[in-house]
N, C-alpha and C positions, 0 to 999 in steps of 0.2 A: 504493500500500500504506500502511495506517495504521501509524504508528510511535508506540508509547507513549513518553512523555517521563519522564525521571528514573528510569530503571530500571537495574539492575546487569546488565552484559553480560560474561560470562566466556567466552573462546574457548580451546579446547585442541586441539592437534594432537599426533599420536603415531603411531609405527609399530604394527603389530598386536601385541596382547597385552602392551603395556607397562604396563598398569594404569590407563590413562586413564579408562576407563569406570567402574571402581570408584571412583576418586577423584572424578570428575565427579558421580556419584550422591550420594556423601557430602557434597560441597560444596553440591549443589543442595538436599539435605534440610536441611542446617544453616542455610543462608541463605534458605530458602524460594524457590528459583529453579526455573523450568521446566527439566527436564533433557531434552535431545534427543541421542540417540546417532545422529548423522547417517548413519553408515555402514549402519545397519540399513535405511534407506530403499532403498539399493542391494541389500541382501540380500532385501528384499521383492520387488523386481523380479526378482532372480536366481531366487528360489523359483518365481515365476510363469513365468519363461522355461523352467525345468526341467520344470514341470508341464504347460505348454501351449506347447511349442516351435513348433508350426505357427501358433498364434494370435498369438504374441509379435511385436509391431512397435511403432513409436513411438506410434501411436494407442492401442494396447492399454495401453502403459506409462503414457500420459497419463491414462487412465481410472483406473488403479490408484492413481496419485499423488493424483488429485483426491479419491478416497475415503479416502485414508490418514489414520489417526488416530494420535496419539502412543501410545496403548495397544496398537496393532497391532505396534509395534516390540518388544514384550515376548514375542512368540511364540518359544518354545524351539526350534522347528523351524529358526529362522533361524541358529542357532549352529553348524550342521554345517560341516565343513571343505569339503565339496563346494559348498555355497552361498556360503561365503566366497570360494572361488576364482573362481566364476562372477561374483560381485559385483564383484571387482577387475577382471575382464575387461570387463564392461559399463560400469564406471565410467570407462573410457577414452574412451567415446563422448561427443562434445560435446553431441549432442541429448539424451542421457539425463541428463547432468550439468545441463543447463539446466533440465530438468523438476524434478530433485531440489533444485536450488538455490532455486527459488521456494518449495518446501515448507519448506526449512531457514530461509531468510531470514524468512519469515512468522512462524515461531515464535520466532526470535531477537529480532525487533524488536516483536512484538505478542503476547507471552505472555498467557494468561488473567489477568484482573484479580486473582485470588487470589494470584498470584506477584509477588515483588518484582523479578523480572527473569528472565534466562535463562542457561543454561550449556550450551554445545554442544561436543561433541568429535567429531573426525574427522581428516581429512588436510589440508584446505585452509581450515580455519575462520578462522585468525588473519589471513589476508591476502585471502581470497576471499569468505567469507560474512559475517564480522563484523569488518571491518578497523578499525572504531572501538571495538572492545571495551575495556572499562575495565581488564581484566586479560587477559594472554595467556600461555599456558604451552605448553611443548614437553616432553611426558613421554616418556622413553625408558628402555630397559634393554638389556643385552646380549642377543644373539639366542638363546643357549642358555637363559637365564633365561626369556625370553619363550616359547620353545618348551615348556619345562617347565610353565609356567603354563597355556598353551593345551591341552597334552596332558592335564593334570589335569582341566581343564574339559570336554574332549571325551570323555574316558574314561567319564564318567557316561552319555553317550548312545550311545557305540559302544565296546563292550568289546574289539573286535578291533583298534582303531586302535593304531599303534605310535608311540613317541617320534620315531623317525627319519623317519617319514612327516610328522609335524607339523613337525619342524625343517625339512625340505625345503620344505614348504608355506609356512612363515613366511619363509624365505629368498626364495622365488619371489615371494611377496606384496610383500616389501620392494623387490625389484627392479622390479616393476611400478609400485608406488606412487611410488618415488623417480624413476623414469625416464620416466613417461608425459608426453606433451607438454602435455596439458591439466591444469591444477591439480595439479601433483605435490606429494608430501609434502616439506616443507622447514621449517627453523626460521627464523623471521623475526628480524630484529635486535632487535625489541622484545618478543620472547617470552622468558620466563624458563625456563631449562633445569632440569628436575627428573629426575634419574636414579634410578630405583626399583630398580635391580639388588640393592642390599643393604639396602633398606628394606622393612619390613612395611607393611601397609595403614594401620595406626594412625599410624606414623611419617610416612608420606607425607602423610596428611591433616593432621596437626598442622603439618608444614612449610609446606604450601600455605595453611592457615588463618591462620598468622602473617602471611604475605604479604598475603592478602586483607584481614585486619583492619587492617593498617597503611594500606592503600589507602582503604578505605571509612569508617574511623572517625577518620582524622586529617585 
């Protein structure tokens, strides 16, 4: 695999709905980095598994990943609770993770030339995908705050969804992400902890920007 030299690499891990995606997008835009929401790749596979349950196997998944483009990750259909749940289930499979990792690593180390580097967020980015990242962050927030954020997000697509359903889903997701045997969610010693529970989007961005500026401009 080709690795571009002298690029900025930022790795972010977080539990579901902690605000990592919003922060990563803002960081990427500000510093001209390629943004990759790595979890969306699993959601793409989950969507295809739900649509084509009889066809879905490792060979089918491999073809999907081979054709996958960054812009495909912006599909609004991927945001549903059902797909999120299915994604966290298939993400436990070693064969599936291996496929997705190749996709993630390629964009992390070889972003298009127009970008100054890459910014990836997910569950195992800081220690499994980009262990040599220039900056590592672990973004979190308390579970009720995260559930409220996700509920607000999902309500736009599903008027019938309830907060209690979303809270239960987030708790179950945390349990799967933290306890899976392969590449579980965890905070590494060299990751900076950012708790977004009582911070708005702007405050979160400014806090992280200050840290990044200190690193890349000093």
